[in-house]
N, C-alpha and C positions, 0 to 999 in steps of 0.2 A: 701965791697965784699958784704956786708948784702943786699946793696941796687939794686945790680946785680942780688943776687940771688931771693928779691923780685919781680924783672923787671921780670926776666924767669919766674916765678910760675904765673903770674899776665898773660903773654902770653901767657902760656899753660892752664890757666884757660879760658884766651876768647877765644883764637883757637876752643879750645874744645865745648864750649857753642855756637858758630857758626858753627860749621862744622853738616854738615848734611847727612845723611843716606840713604840709601835706605829701603823702610820697603817692607814685603811681597805682601801689595797690590799695589805696584809699587808708592805709594807717595814717601815722602820724611817727616824723622822726624826731627821737627824742624820748617818745613814750616806749612801753614798756610793750613788747610785743605782744599780740593777741594771741590766746591759745587757744587748740582747739575745742576744748573741753567750752571756753568762754564762747566761741563764737556759736557752736551747739546751742548753748543758752541762750544766746542771743534770738538766734532763730526759732528757736521754742517760744519765745516771748513773742516774735513778731507774728508766727503762725496762729498762737492765741488770739493778738489783736485783730489780725486778718479775719479772723474767726473759720479757719480753716474747718476745725472740727465740726460747726456749724451743718455743712453738707458733705462731707468727705467721710463721716462716720457710719458705724451700723446705726439703726434708731433715729436717724437725723427727722426732724419735725414730727418724733412720735411723743409720747407723753413719758416715753422713757429711756431718754439717748444714752449711747453709750461715750460718752465725749471720749476727745484725745486720741483715738485709734487709727484715725486717717486712713482705715484698708478699705475706704469706698462705702459710699451710701446706699442705704437699701429705700431711699425715695428717691424717684426721680422728679424731672422738670418736664413738663409737657411747653414745648413752645409752638401756639398753632401756627399751621403749616409746616413746620419743620419737625417736629414728632417729638419722643420722647427719649430724655437725654440722664442717665445717670452719673452721678459724681465718681470719678472711678477712683481705685487702690494709691495711694500717693506715698506708699510705701516703697523701698528698694528694693520689693521682690522681682525678680528678672522678668519672668513671664507675665504678671498681673499689674506691674505697677512701675515704679521710677527707675528699677532696678540697671536698667541698659541706658538710663538718660543721662548726660552728661550736668555739671554743673550751669554751662552755658546753657543747656537745653533747656532745665529748668527755670531759670532766669529770663530767657526768651517767652516762654510759655506764658511766666508771669506778667510778664510785661508786655505783650505785642499779641497774647493768644493765638499761639500758632506752635503747636505740638513739633517735634522733630522730624514725622513723616509729611508734615505740611499741611494737615486738616488743621483747621480751626476749631479752638474750643467751643464750646455750648455758648450760646447767647447769657445764658443763664452765669456762667462764671466772670464776677466780675474783674476782668484783668484792666478795663479801663481805669478804675479807680485805684488800681496796684502797680499801672505803670509808671507812677512817679516815686517809686521804691527807691532810696537812694542804692549806690553800688554795695556798701556795707551791708546791710538789713536785707539786699538779695543774694547775697551770697551767704549771709550768715540762716538766710532759709531755705538755700541751696543744703548747706551743710546739716543741717536739725533733719531735713526731711532723708538724706543719704545716712544718715547716722541710728534712724530707728530701726525696730528688727522688721524684717522682711516679712509679711503676711501674704499668703498666696489666697488671692478673693478676687476674682474679677468680675467688675461690672460688667451688667449686661448690657451690649453693644445700642447705639441710638436704632431705634425705628418709628414704627407707627403706635399711636395709642393703641389700638385696636388688638395691637400684639403687643402689648405690655406687661415684662414678666412681675413685673411688681407695682407696689402702688406709687402715684406722680400726684405732684400738686400740678395747676394747671397757670403759667405767668400769662399773664394778656398783657400788654402795652393798653394806657387810654388812649382813644379815637384821637387821631390826628396827630400819632406820633408812629 
């Protein structure tokens, strides 16, 4: 009986030592801390599966896109009745990119479609789909975007299609939507 009690106590202690609980920062107690390099690498993966480079790169929608730069798209989106929008620079350039945005600003924009200045993101930005990002993945994405080399490249401001300075594609909702 004594051996049985000792075995049960040893099992309980081992299970308790191996158990990991969620911390307020999204990590787990007992797990190795996530390094900044690992966080950035995860963010790069998240940006890839979210296809950020599909729009926010030079030559997007052209026969020879330059994947992965994220310094802003060269082909815009016309949304009838709203105008033409060009994907902005996502690098941490302070003047033309996200350099003045905080991690919280980036996460809020990706999840809610609202920029720090209060302006809504263009309807072509699929933030509704990204609103379900886990806290961990959202922080990793922000860390990756902030880790990239800054590139000075201002995307054209939104405006009417008659004054579009670069090529664009038209996004039209089906009838009844």
